[in-house]
Backbone as a ProteinNet text record, in pm:
[ID]
protein_1_A
[PRIMARY]
MEIIRSETGTRMSRAVVHNEVVYLAGTTGTAYDSVAEQTEEILSKIDGLLSDSGSDKSKLLRAEIWLDDMRSFDEMNAVWDEWIPEGCAPTRACGSATLGRTGVWVEIIITAAL
[TERTIARY]
93.2	228.4	226.1	297.8	299.6	389.6	345.7	425.1	448.6	575.4	611	669.5	606.6	651.7	714.5	825.4	894.2	904.2	895.4	904.5	811	684.8	584	520	515.5	449.8	338.5	290.3	183.2	227.7	349.9	399.5	473.5	544	629.9	670.6	725.7	790.8	940.6	1021.9	1167.9	1213.4	1142.1	1176.8	1049.6	1049.3	939.3	1001.8	954.2	1001.3	887.3	917.9	819.8	894.5	847.2	900.4	1052.9	1102.7	1245.3	1335.1	1275.8	1351.5	1316.4	1417.7	1394.7	1421.3	1326.5	1333.8	1348.6	1456.1	1475.8	1439.1	1372	1340.5	1469.6	1461.2	1576.8	1625.7	1752.6	1812	1903.7	1886.2	1967.2	2034.3	2122.6	2192.8	2175	2222.8	2215.5	2354	2458.4	2595	2620.2	2661.9	2675.2	2818.4	2917.5	3056.2	3111.5	3071	3121.9	3032.5	3044.1	2972.5	3020.6	3149.9	3203.7	3140.3	3133.3	3074.4	2926.1	2855.1	2713.2	2693.8	2779.7	2771.6	2798.3	2898.3	2926.5	2805.4	2741.4	2622.7	2510.5	2487.7	2382	2409.6	2531.6	2564.4	2551.8	2581.4	2560.5	2411.2	2329.1	2183.5	2134.9	2188.2	2150	2188.9	2308.3	2348.3	2243.7	2198.1	2098.9	1964.9	1918.4	1790.2	1795.5	1906.6	1921.2	1922.1	1997.2	2003.7	1865.7	1794.4	1659.8	1565.4	1593.9	1508.6	1555.8	1669.2	1720.8	1816.8	1878.5	1971.5	2100.9	2190.7	2312.9	2368.4	2472.7	2525.8	2587.5	2615.3	2666.7	2556.8	2431.5	2317.7	2250.6	2321.1	2263.2	2238.9	2125	2091.1	2104.7	2063.2	2057.9	2078.2	2151	2166	2139.5	2062.1	2035	2082.2	2177.2	2238.9	2210.5	2164.5	2138.4	2230.3	2295.9	2382.4	2324.3	2338	2290.2	2387.3	2509.3	2611.1	2704.9	2709.5	2791.6	2941.4	2980.9	3121.9	3160.2	3060.6	3083.7	3098	3088.5	3088.2	3208.5	3328.2	3448.7	3453.8	3412.2	3412.3	3315.9	3196.7	3099.3	3150.8	3205	3254	3365.8	3451.2	3559.8	3503.4	3396.4	3332.1	3258.8	3184.1	3110.1	3205.6	3316.8	3411.1	3470.5	3489.4	3537.9	3429.7	3304.7	3192	3148.4	3146.2	3090.1	3188.6	3141.2	3231.5	3282.8	3406.7	3464.7	3381.4	3354.8	3278.5	3128.5	3080.4	2936.8	2873.9	2937.9	2883.9	2749.4	2649.4	2518.3	2515.8	2404.8	2384.1	2368.8	2410	2409.9	2398	2328.8	2322.3	2341.9	2399.1	2417.4	2379.4	2293.5	2250.8	2248.9	2217.8	2211.5	2066.7	2028.1	1891.3	1890.3	1789.3	1765.2	1699.2	1767	1717.1	1624.2	1548.9	1435.5	1460	1578.8	1605.4	1740.1	1750.9	1878.3	1980.3	2099.7	2204.3	2206.4	2108.6	2110.2	2180.4	2297	2379.2	2377	2334.9	2337.3	2208.8	2150.4	2037.4	2061.2	2045.6	2073	1950.7	1909.9	1797.3	1855.4	1814.5	1873	1764.5	1797.6	1719.3	1815.7	1774.1	1862.4	1782.7	1850.2	1790.8	1795	1706.9	1710.8	1809.8
-16249.1	-16276.9	-16324.9	-16431.4	-16492.3	-16414.3	-16406.1	-16349.4	-16461.1	-16487.2	-16593.6	-16528.4	-16555.2	-16500.6	-16611.9	-16580.1	-16677.9	-16624.7	-16717.5	-16683.2	-16566.8	-16586.6	-16482.8	-16489.8	-16375.9	-16363.4	-16261.4	-16218.1	-16119.3	-15986.2	-15946.8	-15814.2	-15809.1	-15915.4	-15908.5	-16047.1	-16050.1	-16168.8	-16141.4	-16244.3	-16226.8	-16207	-16271.5	-16259	-16264.7	-16188.7	-16191.4	-16198.4	-16292.5	-16305.9	-16268.3	-16180.4	-16137.7	-16094.3	-16141.6	-16097.3	-16113.6	-16230.5	-16265.5	-16178.3	-16117	-16035.4	-16081	-16090.7	-16124.2	-15999.5	-15971.7	-15857.5	-15912.4	-15877.2	-15922	-15809.5	-15846.2	-15750.2	-15707.7	-15606.5	-15564.9	-15680.3	-15713.2	-15824.4	-15768.4	-15818.8	-15774.8	-15896	-15869.4	-15977.2	-15970.3	-16073.9	-16080.5	-16081.8	-16072.3	-16068.1	-15928.9	-15924.1	-15794.9	-15757.8	-15827.4	-15797.2	-15680.2	-15669.5	-15560.7	-15543.5	-15427.7	-15402.6	-15500.4	-15529.5	-15624.2	-15761.4	-15809.8	-15941.6	-15942.3	-15836.8	-15829.4	-15825.4	-15751.8	-15745	-15881.9	-15954	-16089.5	-16179.9	-16172.9	-16254.6	-16219.4	-16091.1	-16046.3	-16094.7	-16078.8	-16120.2	-16271.1	-16346.7	-16491.7	-16524.1	-16453.5	-16472.6	-16437.1	-16327.9	-16286	-16392.5	-16451.1	-16561	-16672.2	-16709.9	-16816.1	-16778.8	-16657.5	-16612.7	-16606.3	-16556.9	-16552.2	-16692.8	-16782.9	-16921.3	-16986.8	-16968.3	-17025.4	-16971.5	-16851	-16787.2	-16814.3	-16883.8	-16915.8	-16811.9	-16733.6	-16629.8	-16640.6	-16546.3	-16539.4	-16397.7	-16371.9	-16235.9	-16181.7	-16265.1	-16215.8	-16150.4	-16164.8	-16111.2	-15993.5	-15933.6	-15819.9	-15703.5	-15640.2	-15520.8	-15395.3	-15408.1	-15291.2	-15333.9	-15252.4	-15273.5	-15141.1	-15149.3	-15033.8	-15072.2	-14998.2	-15031.9	-14920.2	-14960.6	-14865.6	-14896.7	-14793.9	-14805.1	-14719.1	-14764.1	-14680	-14565.7	-14576.3	-14473.6	-14473.7	-14364.4	-14358.8	-14370.5	-14358.1	-14381	-14527.5	-14614.8	-14757.7	-14787.8	-14685	-14701.5	-14781.8	-14744.7	-14814.2	-14958.7	-14983.3	-15119.5	-15209.1	-15157.5	-15234	-15256	-15150.2	-15159.8	-15261.8	-15275.5	-15374.1	-15514.7	-15545.6	-15677.3	-15687.8	-15584.1	-15582.7	-15605.3	-15532.3	-15540.6	-15680.4	-15752	-15890.2	-15985.2	-15953.1	-16041.6	-16031.3	-15911	-15890.7	-15940.7	-16021.8	-16070.6	-15955.3	-15966.2	-15863.7	-15847.8	-15724.6	-15695.1	-15709.2	-15738.1	-15762.1	-15662.1	-15548.9	-15451.5	-15397.5	-15395.9	-15342.9	-15190.5	-15128.6	-14991.6	-15000.5	-14895.2	-14906.7	-14769.5	-14766.6	-14646.4	-14689.2	-14600.1	-14627.1	-14501.3	-14518.2	-14405.6	-14442.5	-14344.6	-14364	-14352.9	-14440.4	-14440	-14502.4	-14468.8	-14539.1	-14670.5	-14781.9	-14912.5	-14970.5	-15072.6	-15120.5	-15179.4	-15232.6	-15297.3	-15252.3	-15251.2	-15222.5	-15328.1	-15284.9	-15378.2	-15408.6	-15359.8	-15375.8	-15253.4	-15276.5	-15167.4	-15158.4	-15266.5	-15273.7	-15340.3	-15286.5	-15350.9	-15336	-15445.8	-15444.9	-15496.6	-15420.6	-15454.6	-15482.5	-15592.4	-15636.5	-15658.9	-15623.5	-15660.3	-15730.9	-15846	-15923.1	-15985.6	-16010	-16083	-16232.4	-16307.2	-16453.4	-16512.2
-5521.2	-5478.7	-5334.3	-5310.7	-5178.2	-5082	-4957.1	-4848.4	-4747.9	-4717.4	-4623	-4497.9	-4384.5	-4257	-4173.6	-4105.6	-4020.9	-3878.7	-3783.9	-3642	-3609.2	-3643.7	-3626.9	-3489.4	-3423.4	-3294.3	-3303.5	-3190.4	-3185.5	-3244.4	-3215.7	-3251	-3383.9	-3418.6	-3536.8	-3585.1	-3705.2	-3760.8	-3763	-3739.8	-3746	-3890.7	-3985.3	-4126.8	-4209.7	-4318.8	-4414.6	-4553.6	-4634.8	-4772.3	-4865.6	-4960.6	-5060.3	-5186.1	-5299	-5427.6	-5436.5	-5390.7	-5399.3	-5310.9	-5208.5	-5113.2	-4972.7	-4885.2	-4744.3	-4660.4	-4573.2	-4482.1	-4340.7	-4273.1	-4135.5	-4039.7	-3932.2	-3826.6	-3758.2	-3677.1	-3598.6	-3512.8	-3526.1	-3452.4	-3344.7	-3223.7	-3110	-3046.8	-2952.1	-2884.3	-2734.3	-2668.5	-2522.5	-2458.5	-2539.7	-2487.4	-2429.8	-2304.2	-2237.5	-2202.2	-2257.1	-2224.3	-2305.2	-2431.8	-2515.8	-2637.9	-2700.3	-2825.3	-2932.1	-2935.5	-3033.9	-3016.8	-2893.1	-2868.1	-2904.8	-2870.4	-2903.6	-3055.5	-3125.6	-3271.5	-3333.5	-3283.4	-3333.6	-3315.7	-3199.5	-3174	-3271.1	-3292.3	-3383.3	-3524.9	-3571.6	-3708.3	-3724.8	-3622	-3625.6	-3637.1	-3562.5	-3573.3	-3713.6	-3768.3	-3903.6	-4004.8	-3991	-4079.9	-4077.8	-3959.2	-3946.5	-4006.5	-3980.6	-4036.2	-4188.4	-4242.3	-4388	-4446.6	-4385.2	-4432	-4428.9	-4319.2	-4307.1	-4413.8	-4462.7	-4563.4	-4705.6	-4721.4	-4854	-4909.5	-4822.1	-4865.6	-4784.6	-4804	-4723.6	-4730.5	-4652	-4640.1	-4768.9	-4865.9	-4994.2	-5077.4	-5033.3	-5108.6	-5038	-4941.5	-4869.8	-4964.8	-4947.9	-5024.3	-4938.9	-4811.5	-4723.9	-4579.5	-4504.6	-4360.5	-4289.6	-4183.9	-4098.3	-3958.7	-3906.9	-3778.7	-3679.3	-3561.6	-3453.9	-3336.8	-3286.9	-3169.9	-3058.4	-2936	-2826.4	-2798.7	-2850.9	-2829.1	-2950	-3023.1	-3144.1	-3115.3	-2989.9	-2956.4	-2978.3	-2995.6	-3022.3	-3171	-3254.4	-3399.7	-3449.8	-3409.4	-3457.5	-3409	-3285.8	-3231	-3308.7	-3336.3	-3414.8	-3556.7	-3617.8	-3755.5	-3771.2	-3671.9	-3680.4	-3697.7	-3625.9	-3637.5	-3770.5	-3807.3	-3934.1	-4051.1	-4053.3	-4165.2	-4181	-4071.6	-4077.8	-4128.1	-4102.3	-4134	-4279.7	-4333.7	-4467.4	-4574	-4669.5	-4774.3	-4862.3	-4903.8	-4990.4	-5116.8	-5153.3	-5273.7	-5258.3	-5138.5	-5116.4	-5019.5	-4997.5	-4902.4	-4951.5	-4863.4	-4900.6	-4884.7	-4925	-4880	-4729.5	-4658	-4512.6	-4448.6	-4337.1	-4254.1	-4109.9	-4030.5	-3888.4	-3812.2	-3713.7	-3632.6	-3485.8	-3405.1	-3261.1	-3215.3	-3122.3	-3069.9	-2931.3	-2854.6	-2729.7	-2767.6	-2741.6	-2783.4	-2677.7	-2714.3	-2636.9	-2499.4	-2474	-2344.9	-2290.8	-2160.7	-2096.2	-2138.3	-2172.3	-2212.9	-2360.9	-2435.6	-2581.4	-2637.7	-2696.4	-2747.4	-2899.2	-2964.6	-3111.1	-3158.5	-3265.4	-3333.1	-3482.7	-3556.4	-3700.3	-3775.5	-3876.7	-3964	-4102.7	-4163.8	-4291	-4396.3	-4520.9	-4638.3	-4733.5	-4787.2	-4875.9	-4989.9	-5099.3	-5211	-5180.3	-5244.7	-5230.4	-5328.6
[MASK]
++++++++++++++++++++++++++++++++++++++++++++++++++++++++++++++++++++++++++++++++++++++++++++++++++++++++++++++++++

């Protein structure tokens, strides 16, 4: 079975496709005005990565969302709820973690069908 890696560097690939499933690495943003703005940027990046891999947000299987502060949960969810197509919600978990860089408040990991 073929494994296709995209945007591969020393440490990671941004996307990996295997067995009709696309796995996206944790996606973060650089917008520092608000959690909502950062979430919008991340979801836009995810749209592009899914498209480049032959999928889209209607085919999401799983989402794992990390926030640096759970008090941002409602702000992030407001953007997520507008983005996800009706009837296409994936399995999802959201937790809190110290994220890798200062100013990164949201990180989203996605698994989707092709």
